[in-house]
C-alpha positions, 0 to 999 in steps of 0.5 A: 441457251440451247439450239432449237434445231430439229430433234425429237419432240417431247410432249409440250406439257412434260414439264407439268405432269404429275409423277406416276405411271403415265409420266413414267411410260412417257419417260421410258420411251424418250431417247435423250440423245435425239432431244435438243438441249432444252428438252434434255433439261425438261426430261431431267427435270421430269425424271427428278420428279419421279425419283422424288416421287419414289422416294416418298413412297419408299418412306411411306412404305417404311412408316407402314412397316412401323405402323404394323408393328405399332398395332403389336406394341403399345409404345411407338419407340419399340415399334420404330426400332423393330421396323428398323430391324426389318427394314435393315434386313429387307433393304440390306442397310446399315443399322444406323441407315435403317434406324435413320430412314425409319425414323424419317419415314415415320416423322414425315407420314405422321406429321404430313411434313418433312422433318 
């Protein structure tokens, strides 16, 4: 679909690299304007893997706030509510968004599966 004319070359295994520091370093050095159309798609997919990776880490961090507060509270419900309040202030979220994301993060990290 895209031409394979002379363009900047990306690593051959870019589409298979795990998200993390190494992939972030490679992506930060790529000028997509210099890439072929096909390689732009590969880079787009790699950026999406990184975004998903960071989103998962964000939810893990949110769950850790609830876990920390859970050590103070006997009942997990007030701990999650308190965590939502802390997360809301830290990330400047609405109350509803903070509650939803706190519960989502807690559910994901305690069950090991997305809700």
